[in-house]
Backbone as a ProteinNet text record, in pm:
[ID]
protein_1_A
[PRIMARY]
MALTVTHRVEEGFGILQLVGPLTLGPSLNGLRETARQLLANGKLSGLIIEVSEVTSVDSAGLGELTIVYNFANRQRLGLRLVGTTPSLLKMLDMTRLEELLPPCKDMQSAKRELLGR
[TERTIARY]
57.4	3.6	76.5	60.6	162	74.2	153.3	164.8	-4.1	-72.1	-286.4	-193	-188	-163.1	-279.5	-396.2	-534.4	-503.4	-540.3	-533.6	-642.5	-695.5	-809.8	-727.1	-828.2	-894.4	-971.3	-923.5	-1044.3	-1055.7	-1151.4	-1120.3	-999.6	-907.7	-825.8	-662.7	-736.2	-597.9	-542.5	-431.9	-450	-362.2	-447	-447.7	-430.6	-332.5	-306.1	-291.8	-392.4	-426.2	-357.5	-310.2	-193.7	-211.5	-274.8	-301.3	-223.7	-167.1	-7.8	135.1	175.8	313.6	400.4	415	548	644.6	668.4	775.8	917	1012.1	1074.6	1016.2	1027.1	927.8	870.6	903.1	813.6	686.8	570.5	441.6	511.1	627.6	663.5	671.2	748	739.8	607.9	490.5	362.6	361.3	377.9	373.8	376.3	565.4	604.7	531.6	498.7	400.8	294.4	261.5	101.4	114.1	214.6	233.2	280.6	316.2	381.3	276.1	165.9	25.5	-42.4	-48.4	-120	-104.3	32.6	103.3	105	118.7	117.4	-12.5	-141.2	-255.2	-267.4	-190.8	-251.7	-223.1	-244.5	-259.1	-312.8	-224.5	-337.2	-276.1	-320.2	-324.2	-207.3	-181.1	-125.5	-123.2	-87.5	-64.8	-91.8	-175	-176.4	-194.8	-127.5	-93.4	-154.4	-245	-334	-297.4	-239.3	-186.6	-205.6	-329.3	-388.6	-352.7	-357.6	-413.5	-243.2	-118.5	-53.2	-31.7	43.9	96.3	236.8	358.4	463.4	536.9	606.8	713.3	872.5	952.3	1046.8	1201.3	1311.5	1344.7	1329.3	1351	1246.6	1161.3	1067.8	972.4	984.5	1042	1098	1087.4	1218.3	1305.1	1176.8	1108.5	1022.6	912.9	919.7	808.1	865.3	983.6	1097.5	1111.5	1062	1036.1	977.6	844.3	711.2	736.1	756.5	807.6	856.6	1032.5	1069.2	951.2	926.4	820	705.9	662.4	562.3	649.1	818.4	858.3	911.1	940.6	939.3	797.6	732.9	593.8	564.6	608.5	646.3	435.2	441.1	317.2	374.5	339.9	322.8	273.2	327.5	263	245.2	144.3	104.3	57.5	155.2	74.1	-42.2	-172.1	-305.6	-332	-288.2	-403	-261.9	-155.4	13.9	-91	77.5	36.3	118.5	140.2	277.5	370.7	397.3	510.4	586.9	506.3	546.7	575.6	535.6	547	674.2	691.8	842.2	930.8	933.4	1040	1081	924.2	941.2	1074.2	1048	1141.2	1283.7	1232.9	1431.5	1430.2	1433.5	1502.8	1474.2	1437.2	1413.9	1365.5	1249.7	1198.8	1020.5	1011.9	875.8	844.7	974.2	987.3	930.5	1024.2	975	805.5	801.5	627.7	577.3	533.6	494	272.9	312.6	216.4	104	-49.5	-146.6	-262.7	-317.9	-463.8	-591.2	-609.2	-726.2	-677.7	-839.7	-797	-833.5	-925.3	-928.1	-841.5	-722.3	-649.9	-580.6	-475.6	-455	-440.3	-553.7	-617.8	-620.8	-600.9	-589.8	-502.8	-382.5	-218.6	-162.2	-213.1	-201	-188.7	-355.7	-381.3	-319.7	-232.1	-153.3	-314.6	-367.4	-469.1	-460.6
-94.7	9	163.5	229.8	292.7	432.8	539.4	679.3	805.4	765.2	843.8	1021.8	1124.4	1270.9	1296.9	1435.8	1489.6	1584.6	1730.1	1798.8	1886	2030.7	2067.9	2198.3	2265.9	2383.2	2430.2	2405.4	2459.5	2536.3	2692.7	2771.7	2835.4	2835.1	2948.9	2849.9	2752.9	2602.6	2523.7	2515.4	2380.1	2242.2	2142.2	2068.6	1940.9	1856.2	1743.7	1610.8	1548.9	1404.5	1297.7	1222.7	1144.7	954.4	858.5	778.8	657.4	551.3	409.4	478.6	388.8	431.6	511.9	617.5	677.3	706.1	573.3	517	550.7	527.1	548.9	466.5	558.2	482.2	640.8	594.9	692.4	753.7	694.4	771.8	888.7	852	993.4	1089.3	1129.3	1228	1294.9	1253	1279.8	1406.5	1432.9	1456.7	1590.3	1615.5	1739.6	1771.3	1753.9	1832.3	1886.6	1812.7	1801.2	1935.6	1961.5	2078.2	2166.6	2152.4	2255.3	2365.7	2313	2328.7	2391.5	2297.1	2331.8	2530.7	2496.8	2662.4	2754.2	2692.3	2796.9	2897	2829.4	2896.5	3012.5	3098.8	3210.4	3189.7	3298.6	3318.7	3214.8	3162.2	3063.4	3025.2	2997.3	3078.1	2939.3	2843.9	2771	2576.2	2496.3	2367.9	2284	2188.6	2093.4	1961.6	1854.4	1705.6	1589.8	1567.2	1473.9	1298	1247.7	1117.6	985.1	1022.3	902.1	789.4	738.6	726.3	686.7	698.7	620.7	498.6	443.2	252.6	212.3	330.3	318.1	444.2	426.5	552.1	521.4	559.2	556.9	654.6	675.1	811.2	895.7	801.2	925.4	1007.2	864.9	948	1066.1	1074.4	1135.9	1296.6	1278.4	1331.4	1496.7	1440.9	1439.5	1551.1	1455	1585.3	1732.9	1649	1799.6	1913.2	1814.9	1933.4	2037.3	1974.3	1978.6	2150.8	2092.8	2178.1	2298.4	2262	2423.4	2479.8	2392.1	2500.1	2549.5	2536.4	2607.5	2701.6	2666.5	2829.6	2892.9	2912.6	2965.5	3094.1	3062.6	3112.5	3141.7	3160	3221.2	3112	3032.6	2911.2	2817.2	2826.8	2684.4	2535.2	2440.6	2284.8	2226	2170.7	2014.5	1873.5	1806.7	1667.3	1656.7	1601.7	1551.3	1406.3	1315	1187.5	1174.5	1172.2	1101.5	962.7	842.6	740.4	721.2	636.7	606.3	558.4	515.2	519.5	642.8	624.3	802.8	895.6	878.1	974.9	928.4	814.5	765.6	769.9	734.1	788	1019.7	1039.5	1256.1	1239	1145.8	1144.6	1182.4	1050.1	955.7	1042.7	1106.5	1232.1	1356.3	1424.5	1551.6	1576.8	1573.7	1676.6	1662.6	1655.9	1693.3	1803.2	1923.3	2044.7	2167.4	2051.8	2122.8	2017.8	1889.8	1896.4	1859.9	1935	1899.7	1863.9	1730.5	1642.7	1755.7	1753.5	1755.2	1655.1	1668.7	1615.7	1577.5	1650.5	1676.5	1794.4	1782.6	1916.9	2022.9	2052.7	2187.8	2222.8	2147.9	2168.4	2240.1	2252	2212.4	2358.4	2357.8	2494.2	2589.8	2596.3	2687.3	2750.2	2625.3	2630.4	2736.2	2704.4	2819.3	2882.7	2924.5	3075.7	3146.4	3122.4	3123.7	3171.6	3079.1	3075.7	2981.3
21.5	-50.4	30.5	-71.8	-80.8	-11.6	77.4	101.5	38.6	137.3	31.9	85.9	28.2	86.5	18.6	85.5	104.5	78.3	149.2	215	165.8	250.3	268.6	339.5	335.5	376.4	436.8	647.9	692.5	790.5	813.7	910	843.7	781.9	745.6	791.9	727.5	825.9	707.3	698	566.8	684.1	546.7	623.4	549.8	578.3	498.5	581.8	521.2	532.5	475.7	578.6	548.1	549.2	489.1	499.8	487.9	568.6	463.2	525.8	512.5	533	488.5	616.8	534.8	590.3	440.2	439.8	312.9	280.6	165.6	74.8	-70.4	-157.7	-240.5	-331.9	-491	-404.6	-319.7	-253.9	-202.9	-110.6	-33.7	-67	-202.8	-300	-291	-301.3	-348.7	-131.6	-77.3	69	21.4	-12.3	-69.1	-155.1	-237.1	-391	-345.6	-226.9	-213.5	-116.5	-44.2	80.8	-7.1	-98.1	-184.5	-221.8	-311	-410.3	-209.3	-123.9	-41.1	69.7	41.4	118	-28.1	-141.5	-264.4	-268.7	-208.2	-210.5	-188.5	-115.9	-63.8	170.6	200.4	356.9	462.5	514.6	607.4	717.5	813.6	1034.4	1026.2	962.2	1027.5	943.8	957.3	875.6	1012.4	1019.3	1058.2	971.3	1006.6	954.3	1063.4	967.5	1027.3	1063.8	1110.1	1124.5	1172.6	1213.3	1235.7	1166.2	1038.5	975.4	892.5	994.6	929.2	981.2	869	903.9	990.5	944.2	1012.4	989.2	1016.3	954.3	992.1	887.2	881.8	901.5	870.6	877.5	744.6	662.8	532	560.9	618.4	644.1	697.4	842	914.4	845.6	758.5	702.4	568.4	527.8	502.6	601	669	762.7	771.5	823.8	860.5	745	647.8	507	468.7	478.9	527.6	605.4	725.8	840.3	791.8	694.4	647.2	539	446	362.2	486.2	597	612.3	698.6	802.1	870.3	750.3	634.5	535.2	489.6	560.8	495.9	643.5	780.9	918.6	942	889.7	917.1	1107.4	1150.1	1239.8	1244	1210.6	1249.7	1365.1	1322.3	1421.2	1329.3	1465.9	1375	1489.3	1408.4	1563.4	1512.5	1609.1	1571.5	1537.3	1645.3	1645.1	1686	1615.4	1691.5	1853.7	1848.1	2001.1	1911.8	1830.4	1742.4	1647.3	1676.1	1589.6	1712.3	1808.4	1916.8	1915.6	1977.5	2015.1	1899.3	1764.2	1688.5	1724.7	1716.6	1774.5	1847.7	2022.7	2074.4	2100.1	2049.4	2025.4	1864.9	1801.4	1740	1765.3	1853.9	1941.7	1845.7	1834.8	1670.1	1664	1813.7	1883.3	1880.4	1900.2	1887.2	1695.4	1707.7	1555.4	1512.4	1513.5	1481.7	1582.5	1651.3	1813.3	1772	1852.4	1816.9	1936.5	1876.7	1981.3	1986.3	2071	2105.7	1938.1	1923	1834.1	1729.3	1655.3	1553.3	1670.9	1715	1779.4	1839.1	1942.7	2030.8	1907.5	1779.1	1746.3	1665.7	1630.6	1610.4	1701.7	1785.1	1921.6	1921	1939.2	1932.7	1853.4	1718.8	1604.8	1619.7	1657.3	1679.8	1824.1	1868	1991.8	2128.1	2130.7	2194.1	2359.2
[MASK]
+++++++++++++++++++++++++++++++++++++++++++++++++++++++++++++++++++++++++++++++++++++++++++++++++++++++++++++++++++++

């Protein structure tokens, strides 16, 4: 099964939804391209990546998430992960990436944090 990436804008937030393995492979480039398209569409209040349906993650997948972080950071947008699985949380902790890719418990919490409330 390949990674599927969809995007939408909801209440001014760019949302990327990931389904499947976030691992090395040709479908991983879809995340980068979809993020570029979403961020090119104009003014957003932040970027949220929904990862509850990610089945596995490797270092290439984490690398791709940091690239998306860099895209958002260039536009001075905050980024949050929603639906983080225990294995992804462990990887974020081990690599010390939880500061760049902070997890949130749900979509509303992510939106509140990105708005600074």
